[in-house]
C-alpha positions in Angstrom: -0.1 0.0 0.0 1.1 3.5 -0.8 0.8 6.3 1.8 -1.2 9.1 0.4 0.6 12.3 0.2 -1.3 15.6 1.2 -1.3 18.5 -1.0 1.0 21.3 0.0 -1.7 23.9 -0.8 -5.1 23.6 1.1 -7.8 22.6 -1.3 -9.9 25.8 -0.5 -7.0 28.2 -1.0 -7.3 30.4 -4.1 -4.6 30.1 -6.6 -4.1 33.6 -8.1 -1.6 35.0 -10.5 -1.0 38.0 -8.2 0.3 35.7 -5.4 3.9 35.6 -6.5 5.3 34.0 -3.3 3.0 31.0 -3.9 3.8 30.6 -7.6 7.6 30.8 -7.0 7.3 27.6 -5.1 6.3 25.7 -8.2 9.0 27.0 -10.7 12.6 25.9 -10.9 15.6 28.3 -10.8 15.6 28.4 -14.6 11.8 29.4 -14.6 10.4 26.1 -15.6 7.0 24.9 -14.1 7.5 21.9 -11.8 5.5 18.7 -12.6 2.7 17.4 -10.4 4.7 14.4 -9.3 7.3 16.6 -7.8 5.1 19.2 -6.1 2.4 16.8 -4.8 -0.6 18.9 -5.7 -3.8 17.8 -7.1 -4.6 17.7 -10.9 -6.9 20.6 -10.6 -4.5 22.5 -8.5 -1.7 21.8 -11.1 -3.9 23.2 -13.9 -4.7 26.5 -12.0 -1.0 26.8 -11.0 0.1 26.5 -14.6 -2.6 29.0 -15.8 -1.6 31.4 -12.9 2.1 31.2 -13.7 1.6 31.8 -17.4 -0.7 34.8 -16.6 1.8 36.2 -14.3 4.6 35.8 -16.9 2.6 37.6 -19.6 1.8 40.6 -17.2 5.5 40.7 -16.2 5.1 39.5 -12.6 7.3 36.6 -13.1 10.2 36.0 -15.5 9.9 33.6 -18.4 13.6 32.5 -18.0 15.9 33.2 -15.1 19.1 34.6 -16.3 22.4 33.2 -15.1 24.9 35.8 -13.9 28.0 33.6 -14.0 
């Protein structure tokens, strides 16, 4: 039997493109969106997170790509 993993976001929490701190938890250092199997969110939450990240990128709240300053 597998132990069921709980979602890191409460199911009743609203996922909004303006909540940058929440969205930053679901993107990598390079700016890629983390997959559901890594983050442990539900399918519905993953879809909403993806849409919110894309909206925030278009509006300039989140970068499309993190630049390496090496």
